N, C-alpha and C positions, 0 to 999 in steps of 0.2 A: 505494499499499500505505500502510493505517497503522500506525504503529510507535512511537506515543506513548498513555501514558494519558490524554495531558491531551488529545486530540484532543476536537471537543465530541462525536461519533457516540457517542465509549467512552463519554463521560460519562452520555450521552443512554440506552444501554444500562442502564450500572450502575443510574441515577433508575428508570428502568422496572422493571430487575428489583426493587429495593427496598421504592420506596414506592406503594401500592395510589392515593394520590392523583394522581400524577405520569402514571398508566395510565390513570387514568380520564378526566384533561383532556385526555390527547394521542388517545385512543382506542383506544390499542393495549397489546398486553403484548410477551413474550418467550418464545420455544418454542425451546424448546434440546433440541441432540443428536439423532443418526440417525434415532430413530422419531418426535419425534415433530416434526422438519422433513420427513420424507416421507410422515408422516400429514396435514399440513397441506397444503390445497386451494392452487395458487400464486397461485392471486387473492385470496387472503387475507394474502399476505407484501408486508408493504409496504418492507423493506428484510432483506438477507440475507448476513451475516457466514461466512466460513471463513481459517480458521488456514492458514499457510503448510504445515503439516504435511500438514493434512486435502489439501489442494489436490494437493500431492504425490502421493497415492496413487491408482491408475489403478482402484482400483474405487471412487470416490466420482465418476466422472464422470457417469455413468449419474443420478445423486442431482439433481446440479449443472444435467443438461439440461433439468430441469424448469422453472428457473424464468429467464428472460429479463437476468439480471446479478446481481452480489453483487460486495459489498467483500471486502477480503483485507487481514487481519492479521497481524501478526506471531505466533509461538505465546505470547509472553511478553504480548502486550495482549490475547489471547485469553483467556490465563487470567484476567487482570482483570478480564475482561466475564462468565464463567462464574459460573455457581451451585451449578457440582458441583465436587468435591477431582478430579476424574481429569473435564478435558474432552474432550470428543468432537471439538471443532474446528468446531460447526458450529449456528448460531442465528438466528432469521427475528426480525426485530420484523414482531409479523401484527394485522391490525387485528381491533380488537373485536368481535365478536359483537351483535345486538341483537334481540330480540324483544319482543314484546307477547303478553299471556294467550293471545287467540285462537292463537296459533303453536301452544301447548301442546296445545290442546285440538281441533287440523284434523287431527290424523294419524287414518287409519282406522280404524274398531275402537272400542270404549270406553276412555274415560279410563285412565291408568294413572301417577300420579304421586307425586313425593316431596315434601311441603311441611317446610322444613327450619327449625326455628329455633334463633337464636343458636348453632351449629356452630361454634365455633372450633378445630379439629383441621384441617390441611391435609389432613393422609393421610384422614381420615373423609370428608371431601368428596367428594376425587378418586375415596376406593374407591367410593362411592355414583354418581358419575358412571358408572364403568367397570362395574359392576357389574349398573348401572340401564340399560346400553347392549345389558348380555346377556341382560337380562331382560325386555326390550323397554317400557322405559318411555315414555312420551311427554312427559315433561317434570318439570325439578326448581324448583321454588317454595322461597324464602327468605328472610328476614327481610334489615332491611339491614346489623345488625350479626353476622350469617356471613361467616365467613373470605373472602376476597376470593376469586372462583373463578380470577382469574387471576393468582394468588399462584404464582410458578415452582413450588413444591414439589406446590399444587393440578395446574397443568397438568400435572407431569409423570407424578402419580399415575394420571391420567386415563389415559395411556397411547391420546390420539387422542380420547377422546369426548368431551371439553370441544369440541371442535369439532364434533361430530354428534348430541349432547343436546341439545335448546331448554331455553332456563332464566331465571327473572330474579330480579330482588330488587325487593321491595317495601318500599316504608315503613310500608304499615299490614296488617302478614299477618294478623290478624283478621278487616280488611277484606277484604281478597282471599277468607280461607276462605268467609266470607259468602258471597262473591257465588259462591264454587267450588258451595256446597250450595243455592245455589238456581238454578245451570243443572243440577242434578241427581245432581252427582258424591258420594258417599259416602264419609263420610270415618273414616279407622280411625285410632287412637291407640297405639301402642305405650306400654304403661301398666303399672306392676306392681300396678297394682290391675283388672289386666281383667277381664273376666265370663269368656269365654270363650277357652280356648286358639287362636293365632292359626287353627289350620289348621282351625277349625270354623264359620268365617265365610267367608260367599260374595265372591267379589272379581271375578266373571264380568263384573258391570255397572261401568261408570262410579265409580272410587274413587281417590283419594287416600291417602295415609299421612302421619301426623302425628309427626317426629322431634325431639327438643329435644335442649336441651343436653348435652356429654357430663356435666358434674357433678350439674347441677341441673334436668334433663329437661327437660318441656314445664313452660310459667307455668300456673299455674290457668285461664286464660280461653282459651288454646289448646284444656288438655284439654277441657275443658266445649262446647267450638264441634264436638266429635267427637261421629259420631254411636253410634259404640258403639267400648271401651276392648276390645286384644287384648293379652294375655299368652303369651310364649315361655316353656314351663315350664325349668325346670332343675332338673338333678341335682346333688347334693354341695351343698357350701355357697355355690355361685354366687346371688349375688341379681342378677346384670343382667348384660347382654352389652354389650360396645362399641357405638356408634349405627350404624356402619357395617356389622358384624356384623348386626345388629337389623334394620336396613335391608336388607340384603342376603337373609336366612332369609323375610321379608315379602313382598318384589320377586318371589323367587324361586316363591315359593308359589302369586302370583299367575300368575308366567306358568304354571306347572303345572297350575292350576283352566281357566286359559284354553287350552289345548292339550288337556284331557282335556273342557272343555266343562262340568264340573260340579266341585263340593269334596267334599272328604273326609268330609261328613257322617256 
């Protein structure tokens, strides 16, 4: 049993929880809580930690049976390792996923991609992945300056979708966008100056949506790369929507059109 916060394993967990650089160098990330660990495929678990209290609860035995081994830590030590105010007593160090662009384009049927430029809010990214899985997206492409998908707040807010939705970061987002266009993917930018309302476009073919930074929107370069700008009409005095909300509207409109086989033109 680990009973000291000075233990090297405890220090490693805290480092991975706090620093993206440490996560990337180790190829690991922290998945904490009952929901996240239960969603994690056992072969992705590098090491599992449980608190004394968690172990004493017989209801947790079934979850632990999925894993070959685990480390026990005192409740006090687990609190130091945890990223939450009310720890549930279980966390895993998990192996990061690695994808290439072809992984995002290999799903059956037309592509349905979310392309994110410099998103900074962990909750926004997590929501886009979670809603995206529900809407049937085939992948997420992000600029390198987008928030780390393995940030614990992002991982938690995906509710497991980060383990199932393919994604990648690119150092050259405009170049990747050009590659997508050359491959026959039609790109739409969510933009206040969009010519058509979002529901007037056809998303039944290979489609990608460009979503910009929460405060500044898309850069001019990426906006210019879109095949069409679309707008979400607003009532009242609202000018724009949260990035994750706007993305969700577009993703689920795409899902609706594909279910019906046509748009609402």
